[in-house]
N, C-alpha and C positions, 0 to 999 in steps of 0.2 A: 187127689194127693200126684198124679203125673203130670196131669194140665198144671197144676202149682209151679212144679218142677222143668218144664218145660221154657213157662215166663220167667223164672230164676236165670236157667240158662240161656234164653237169649237174651237178655239183660246183660248177662255178665259178654257175653259175646263180642257185643255191640260194645261194651266199654271196653273190653284187650284192641278190637279193632280204632276206636277213636286214638287209643290212647299210642297207638303203636303207626299210628299215619299223623299224632299229632309232633310240630316241632317246636321244640322248648325253646323258647328265646332269654339267654342274659340279658337283664338290662344292670349297666354297671353305672348306678347312678351320683355315685364319689369323685368319678370321675369326668362329668361332661364340659363340654369345652366352653370357656366363658364367651356370653354373647355381650354385644353393647346395650344399653338401657340407656333409651334417651327422652326426655320429660321438659316439656317447654309450654309454655302460655305465652297469649298477646292478648290483652284485654283495652277496652275503649276508655277506660280511663287513664292516669299517669303513669307511664315507666319512673324505671328502668324495669322491665320483663326479664325473665331469667330460664334458664336453660341450662339442665342438670344434665350429665352424662355419667354412667357408671357401666361397672359388670356384674355380670350374674357371676355367683359363687356355689361348690358343688353341691349337693342337695344335702351334705350331711353337715356343711358349714355352716360358719354362725351368722346371722342374717345380718348380714355387714357386708354393702355393696360396696367395693373399691373403686375408689375413684379417677375418673382420667382424667389426665390434667395436657395433654398436647395435643386437645383438637386444636381446629380452626371453627368458627362457629359464626354464619350469616342468616340473618332475618330481612327478606326482602319483601315488596305488595309488587299489586299489579300497576299502582300510580309512579314509580318510579322509586322509590323509595329504598333505602341498601343500608342496613347495620352491620359492623362487624363486631363480635361481641368479644368484651373481655374479660379473662377469670381472675373473680373477685378473689374467690376460695377455693381451694381444692374442687375439679370437677364441676364447680358452678359459673357457671357463662350470662353473661352481665350484658344489654345494652345501652346504647350511652343514648342518642339521638331518635330514635324512631321512636311513632307515637298511631298507636292502634286507631283506626277508622272503620266504621260499619261499613257494609256492603262490598271493603276490601280482600278481596284474597291473598293469604300470605304464605311464604314458602321459606322452608328451613333447610339449611344448608349446614352438612355436618362431617366435614375431611378428616378422618383419624386413621393412624397406621395404613395410608395408602387405600384408603376405601373411603366411600362419598356414599352416607344417606340423606337422601331428602324427603319431605314432607310439604303439603299444602293443605289448610283449612279457611272454611271464609267464616269470616265474622259477620255475622246474624245481625238482624234488628234485635232492642232490648226487648221484654217485659216489665211495663212497669208493675211493684210489687205496690197492691191498692191499700192491704195493709196486714199487720202482726198482732197476733193475739194469742190468749189462752185459751182452752177449750175444756170441756170435762171429759175423762176420758168414759169409753164405754164400759170400763171393767172396773169398778172399785170407785175410790174416792178418789185417786190420782187427777193430775193434768197433768195435757198436753200443750206444747207451742206450735202455731198451725199460719200458715200466709195463704192472703190470699191473692189473686192475679187474674186477668183479663188474658186470655190466651190469643193469636195470633187468627183470626180466619180464614177459613178454606185453603189449608196448608198443614200439613203434617208437624209438627212440632218436636224439638229435644231439651231436655232441660236436666239441669244437676244441681241439685240446691247441696251447698254447704255450710254448716256453721261454725261459731264461735262463740266462746264463753271469757270476758275479759279482754278482749281480740286475741286469744289461744284459740288458735282452727283445732275442732275437735276430732279426733281420728277417725276416720270412714266418711262416707259420700253417700246420697243420693239418686240416683237417675231414672228418671221415666219418659215417656215418651207421650203425647198428645194427638191423639187422631183429628183430623178434619172435619169429621164429623161430631164430633163432641160438643156439648156446649163450652163458651166462651170464657163464661165464669169458671175459675177453677180454685178448691179451696184445698189445700196443698197440706197433711199433720208431717211433721220432719223432725221431734223431739219430743218426747217426755221429761215434765221437771221434776220428778223420784226414780232416783235411780243410785244401784251402790254405789261407794265411793272409785271401788277397784272397776268399774264397769269406763273404761276411757274412750267410747262410742258416745258411751252418756254418762259424763261424771256428774255427780252432784250438786247441786246447788243451795247458794246462800242467798240471802234476801241483800240487793242491793245488786248484786252479779247484771253487769250489761251480755243480752242476749241477740248476738247478730247475723241475718241471713245472710246469706247471698244466693242468687239466683241468676245460674248462667245459663242464656240461649246457645246450643250447640247446633255443630253442622251435625250431619248422620253420619258420616266419618268418626268419631270424635266420641258420638255419643256407643256407636258399637264399643270401641275400645272399654270405655268405662260402663257398660252395661254389662261384658265379659269378665272385667277385671274382679277378681276374686278377695284382693285384700285395700284397703283404704289406703295406699302407697304406691299403690299401681306396679308395683315393683314386682307380685309373685309371678314369677313367670313360670314356674316348675309347681305341680306336675302339667296341670293347665293352664295354657298362657292367653293370656287376653291377644282380642285383634289387634296389633295395633294399626296405626296407617303412615309407619314411616319405611321409605323401601328399603330394600338389601339387607333383608333379613332381622335389623335390628329391633328389637324390644321396648315397649314405652309407646308415647303421644305425644302431637304436638298439636295444642290448641290452642286457636284466635276464636275468640268470642265474647262478646257483649255481657255485663253484668249488671246486676242493681240489687239493691243494698237498704238494708230496711235492719233497726234495733226494735229492746223492750227491755227494762229493766224487771228482774223478777224480785218479786212482792210476797 
C-alpha cells in the first residue's frame, strides 16, 4: 500500500511540474492573415493555359476563396518565349500565344500588391498509355478501371492521374512515384465502376458513359506539392499546407507537364 502511494505521489508531482513548466499558446484560427493561392498549368498540347489566383480565408469561414483581380501574370520559357496572360474571368488568367514544348523549363511570374512570386517547372517527356481496360475487383464482383503504360527506364518518374466522366473532371487525383529499379511495365488502377452516387470522387456510372484518363508526367517539385496536398483542388492550406514550388510564401503550384489521354466506354 505504501509503495502504491509513493508511486501515485511521484506521478502527481511530475504532472504538476510539467503543467507548471508548460507555456499555453492560444491559437486564433479565426483571424489568420489571408495568403495568396496560385495554381497554374502548362501542357504539351494546345493552349490557352490558365493560372488562377485567389486568397485564403479564415479557418472558420466558408470554403470560398476570393479572386485576385489586380495581378500581372507572365509565363516564359528557356527558349525565349514569353506571354503576358489576360484575365478572362475574375481571378483566372489565360495565355494567348504560348505553346508548351517537351524538354523546356517554364517560369511563372506573378506581381500583385507590390510583391513578386515566381515558380519554375520542367516539362518532362510523356509516357504513352498502352491500354485502358476493366478488371475484376479482388473483393466482391465489382470492377475497376485500370491503365497500362511503359515507364521511362533508368530514372525516377513522377505521375499524376486524373479522370473525367463525359468530359467532366472527377474530384480528386492520384499521384505516385515510380523508381528506376522497378519493372518498366506498369499497371495502375485508378477508379471503381460501382460507387455511391453521392461520392464525388467516384460517382456512379451509367452505360454509355465515357471515361477518360489523363496520365501526367511531373517534375519532382510539382509531385511534392500534389503528394502533400490534402484536398482535390489543392487549396486546402489549413491546417496542413502542401509543399508549394512558388516563392515568397505563396500557396499553390505551377506545373509544366506532358500529358497523354485515353478513353473507354462504360458498358
